[in-house]
C-alpha positions in Angstrom: 153.9 103.0 100.6 151.6 100.7 98.8 149.5 100.0 102.0 148.9 103.7 102.5 147.9 104.0 98.8 145.5 101.1 99.2 144.0 102.7 102.3 143.5 106.0 100.5 141.9 104.4 97.4 139.5 102.1 99.1 136.4 103.4 100.9 136.9 103.8 104.5 135.0 101.5 106.8 134.0 102.9 110.1 134.4 100.9 113.2 130.8 101.9 114.2 129.4 100.5 110.9 127.7 97.6 112.6 126.1 99.9 115.2 124.8 102.3 112.5 123.0 99.6 110.7 119.2 99.9 110.9 117.9 97.0 113.1 114.4 98.1 113.7 111.9 100.7 112.5 109.1 101.8 114.7 106.3 104.0 113.4 104.3 105.8 116.0 101.0 107.4 115.2 100.2 110.7 116.8 97.8 110.2 119.6 94.4 111.4 118.5 91.9 112.6 121.1 89.7 109.8 122.2 86.9 112.0 123.4 85.5 112.4 119.9 85.4 108.7 119.2 84.1 108.0 122.7 81.3 110.5 122.2 80.5 109.0 118.8 80.3 105.4 120.2 78.3 106.6 123.2 75.8 108.3 120.9 75.6 105.2 118.8 74.9 103.0 121.8 72.2 105.4 123.0 70.5 105.0 119.6 70.9 101.2 119.8 69.4 101.2 123.3 66.4 103.4 122.2 65.8 101.1 119.2 65.8 98.0 121.4 63.5 99.7 123.9 61.1 100.7 121.1 61.1 97.2 119.6 60.2 95.6 123.0 57.5 98.2 123.7 56.0 98.0 120.2 55.9 94.2 120.0 54.1 94.2 123.4 51.7 97.0 122.4 50.7 95.5 119.0 50.8 91.9 120.4 53.0 90.6 117.7 53.6 86.9 118.3 57.4 87.2 118.1 59.8 87.2 121.0 61.5 90.7 121.0 64.8 89.0 121.8 64.9 87.7 118.2 65.3 91.4 117.1 67.2 92.9 120.0 69.9 90.2 120.6 71.4 90.3 117.0 71.3 94.1 117.2 73.2 94.2 120.5 75.6 91.5 119.3 76.6 93.3 116.1 76.7 96.7 117.8 79.1 95.2 120.4 81.2 93.6 117.6 81.4 97.0 115.7 82.4 98.7 118.9 85.2 96.2 119.6 86.5 96.4 116.0 86.3 100.2 116.1 88.4 100.6 119.2 90.7 97.8 118.2 91.5 99.5 114.9 92.0 102.8 116.6 
């Protein structure tokens, strides 16, 4: 009689309690269309390419005593770094 009373008074513990415990939470972002970001990055690279081409042509035309790679290589490096970080964060 007392054992049944104890069972009624105490909260019932399910046998599946261990399986119901949250072990892992995964958050999935909805997939965004990549064509917008790919178009943006492609346009940016076209602008970077035109800038590098213009620098090389203008330095040669005005005969500036500077190697055009001093201007274009840092531009290409940082544009590549920004592209990698942009797609890595996406």
